[in-house]
N, C-alpha and C positions, 0 to 999 in steps of 0.2 A: 442492711446488716451485712458485715463482711465476713468472711470465711471463719477466723478465728471466733466472732462473736457467736456464730451458728454452733460452732463445734462445741462451745461452752455451755449453751443452751441445751444442746442435745445430751449432752453430757449429763447434766443435772436432770433431766428428764428421764434418762436411764436409772440414774442413781437414787431417784426418787426424793431429791431434794429441790426440785423445781417448785415455785410458788403456784398457785392454782392460775394466775395470768399467764404465767410461763408455759404452764401445761397445755392452756387452751391457745395460745400462739402456736406451739409447735402442733398441735392437732390441726388447727385451722390451716396452716400452710400445707401440711401433708394432704388433707382433703382436697384443698383447692388445687394442688399439683395434679391428684388422681383426676379431678373433673376436667383438668385443661390439657394435660399431656396424651400426645398420640403415640409417644415413644416409650412409655414406661415399660420396663420389662416386665415378661410373666414369671409367675414363680418358678415355672421349669427353667426358663432360659437363665435366671439368675443361680437356680441349683445347679445347673451345668457350668456356667462361667464364674460362679463366685463362691466355690465350695468353702474356700477358706474364711471369706467373710460370714458365711453362714455358720461355720464351726465358732467362730470367735463371738458373733453377735448372740447366738442361741443360748449361750451360757448364761446370759443375763436374764433369761426369761423367769427364773424363779424368785428373783429379787423384786420383780415389781408388786405393787399393790393389785389387790384383787378387785378394784373398782371395775364394774361391768363395762362401762364405756372405754375406759383404759384397757382393758384386757382384749376387746374386740379389736381394738385399733392396733394393740401390740402384736396380736396374731397376724395381722396384715404385715406390718412392718417387719417383723421376724421371719416369717415364712418366707418374704421376699428378700430377707438377707441385706436390708439396707434402711435407712431412713432419708426422705428426701425432704429438703426445705427449700421453700421458694424465696429468693431474696430479690425483690423488685423484678426486673424483666429476666434475671436468670434464676439457676436453681444449683443446690448443691448436692451433690452424691457422696454420703459420708459415711463410713465404715468404722466399727470399733476393733481395734487390735489389741489382744491381751498379750501381755508379755510374760505372764506367769502361766504354764501349762503343765501342771505336775500330772505324772503319770500314775494311776492308781493300780496297786497290785490287783491281779484277777483280771484286767481289762487290757492285755497286752495287744489286741489287735482293734483296728477302727473298722467297723463294719457299717457302711452307710445304707441309707433307706433306698427304697426301689424307684424306679424312675420310668418314662415312656418309653418302652422297649417292646417289639412284637416282630413277628416274621409272618409274612403274607405268602400263602402257598396258592398258586394259580391253577386252574382246571387242567393246564397242560404240563404240571409238575414243577414249574420254575417256582423258586424260593426267594423272596426279597426281604431283606432286613429294613425294616421302616425305622425312620430316623427317630432317634432320642431326642433331637430339638422339636419335633413335631409332637401333638398331641392325638392326632387320629386321622383317619383315611375316610373318603368318600367314594362310594360306589355310584355312578353316573353313566347310564347308556352304554355299558361295556367297558368303561375307563374307570380307572382309580386314581384318584388326585389326594393330596392332603388336604385336611379341613382348612387350611388357610389360603387353599388354592394352588399352591404349589404342585408341580407335576413330578410323577414318579418316574419320567423317563420312558422307556419302552414297556412298560408294564400294562397294556392294554388286555383287558378281561374279556374272553369270548362271551357273548351274549346268548341269552335264549336256549335253545336245546339242539342236540345233535341226532343223528339217528339211533345212537345208543341211549338217549335219555339226557335229563338235565345236568348241565355243567355247574360245579359247585367251587367255591372259593373258600379258604380257611384262613382265619386270623388266630394265632397263637401268640400268648404271652408265657415268658418263662418266669420262674420264680424271680421275684424282683422286679416284675415288669407289669405295665398296665397300658391300657390303649383304646381309644373310642373308636367305633365303625359306624358310618351312616350307611344304612343299605338304599337300595335303589327304589324303594317305596318311601323313603324318607325316615324310616324308623331309625333311631339312634340307640347304639347300646354300647355300654362301657363294660369292659373286661377288666376284672381283678387278676392278681399275679396268679400263675400257673393255671392258666384257663385258655379255652380255644372257642372260637364260634364258626361254624361251616354253615354255609348259606348259598343259595343260588345267585349267580352274578344278575340275574334276572326273575322276577316273579311273572312275568307276562305269560299267560296261558295256563296258569296253574289256579285252581280252584282255592287253595290254601296258601297262605305265605308261611311256608314251614322252615324252621332253621333247627340246628342241632347245637347244644351246650354243653361244655365240660368244665366244670369249675364254677366260678361266680361271675354273673352279670347282671347289670341293672339296665332295665328296657324301657325306652319312652317311645310307643308304638304310635305311627301313623295310622290314624282312623280310615278305615275302609270296611262298611258294612258288607260289601258282596264279598270281601276276601278275607277271612278271618286269619288272624295271625297264631302261629303255633311255634311254641319252642319245645323241643324233645330234648330231655336227658337220657341218661341212662335208666332212671328209675321211674320217670312220669312224663306226662305230656301236660302242657298249659296252653289254653286256647283264650283269645282276645280278640275285641274288636278294635279297640284302641284304649289305651291305659299305661299307667307307669307302674312297674314293680321289678321286684329284686328276687332272683334265684341262686342259692347257695347250694351247689351240687357237686362237690368236690368227691372224686370216687373213694378216697380213704375215709370219708366220714360215713357214719351209720344212718345218718338222716340227709332229707333234702329238704331245704326249707324256702318256702315261696312266700314273700311278703308283698303286700298289695298295697301301693301309696295312692292311686287314683283309678278310678273306673271299677271294672268287674273282671274276673278271670275264672276259668273252671280248670280244677287240676286233677288230673286222672293218673294214677299208677300204671306203671307199666310192668309191674312185677305182680307176682302172687303175694298177697298179704293177709294177715289172720282174718282181717274184716272183709275182705274180697278175694279169696282164694279163686284162682282161674278166670277173674274177669275185672273188666275196668269199671271203678265207681266213681263218678264225677262228684266233686266238691267245690260249690260255689265260695268264692272270699269276696269279702266287702272291703273298702279301704281300712287301714289300720287292722288288718288280720294277718295271721302267719299261720300257713299249713307247715306241719312236720310231717314227713313221710319216711317211715321206717318198714321194716319187715312186719312189725304188729299192726301197721294201718297208718291212716292219716288222722292227726289231731289238729285242731284248730284252735288258736289261741287269740285274744286281743292284745294288740302290741302298740307301741308308738314306732310307725313304721318308718320314721326318719332314723331310728337306730341302724335299721338294716343296711342303710345306705351311707354310713358314717365313712366307711372307706372311701367312697366316691368323693365325700366332701372333704377328705383329706386328714382323718383323723381315725384312730382306734378306740372303740368304745367297748369296755368290758363291764357288763352289769352282772356282778354277782356269778362271773364265768370262771369254769375250773380252769387250773394252770395248764391241765394238757391241751385243752382248746386254744387258749392264750397262745402259748408257745409255737402251736401248729400255724396260729396265723401269722405270728411274728416270723416264723421260720420260711413261710412262702413268699413274704414281701422282702426280708431282708437275705433270702437264698442263704440259710444257715442249716446247719445240722444239729440236732437237739439230742443231749445225752442225759438221762435220769439216774443220779446214783441211788436215789429211793423211788421206786415207781409209786408209792402211796403219794408222792408230792403232787402228781396229777390231779389228784381230787381236791386241793387247797383251791379256795376261790377269792377273787379279788374284785374290786370295782376301781376303774380308772377310765379316763378319757384323755387320751394323748395323741400328739400329733404324730401322722405318719413320716413326717420328713426329719424327724429327730435322729440321732444317730443313735443304734440301738443300745450302747453302752449306756447313754443318759436314761433310756427308758429302763434297763435292768436296774440301774442304780435306784430308781424311784420305787421300782417294785421289791428291791430289798429293805425299804423302809417299812414294810410290813412286819419285818423281823419274822417272817416265816422261811424265807428262801435265800440262798446264796448263788450268785452266777460266776462262773470262769469262762473267760472267752479265750480262746486259742485258735488263731486263724479264723476259718469260718464255722467253727465248732463251739458251741455253748452247754457247758456241763453245770447241771442244777443239782445242788445239795442242799439238806435241810439246815437252816441256821442253827447253830449250837448256841 
């Protein structure tokens, strides 16, 4: 298959005019390439290096058939901003370029999604801007390296304790950022936007493996029966032996949510509540349970725990969620300011599942289809009004 034939076939696939055999051929070659290739760029690398390709290609998502198999495949293709077609011993990297790019009134600015960005603060006060082309860092024996093995240079982290106590390191993500951290015990933490994780560079000599979280993080805790793992936020403590869970503890929110995916955790409030004034009360969670801690106490609900880590998997999930909460989440990821012309709009509710890697104007256009709201984007400010 030559380049011209490949381009025609891919265009038919995107336009929805390909025959069943042609669809299967594209999908077969794509999957074969993914299995054989060792150089296929990551989603993040393509997002950094091929933003124009992404913008052009993602515009086609809405016209594709909603057949489950094709939808799953297209998510992979669109998020990578490319279609790969293997032809004999070679392969073709093909991107779709639109010639028509009308500018819609009310969307005068392009606000792109967040990316891998964070700042590492060492115990000695030194700050290191972590690479946006990497996805995470690993703490090992007093050193920090990227999770692909690349070194950070002269960023050695002091190990153990000094006469003045334990030495701590902090990873902070800004609005519009996320990053992964692997701690010295092997525990993995994914930080969402506008979050921070403070941790000792080594847990050696400590009875508990204690870390402090602000914002939102997903934890996969390395098992150690003799040294429980503890996550402290401003409102609560979560203690585990080895498990997977998500904590949503942004300071501006009235509640702290802890969602358990695997294992078991104990949640204890660090604040006085109506149900436990002046003392700590432990609440045990089982998988697919979520605790909601507020000044009124702790409420436990049965949930689909996978919904809580939608952000980690690359999408927003709004399940009958109020607009105020939705826009707050979008604001953190896209680093925007939100203005409401009518405060009552915050109580409007929406259902949606959307890619976190779409430009925000595309997401806002979809939300406008509810006929409830209208958005105006100027610079990094989004003004929300009621649709007339």
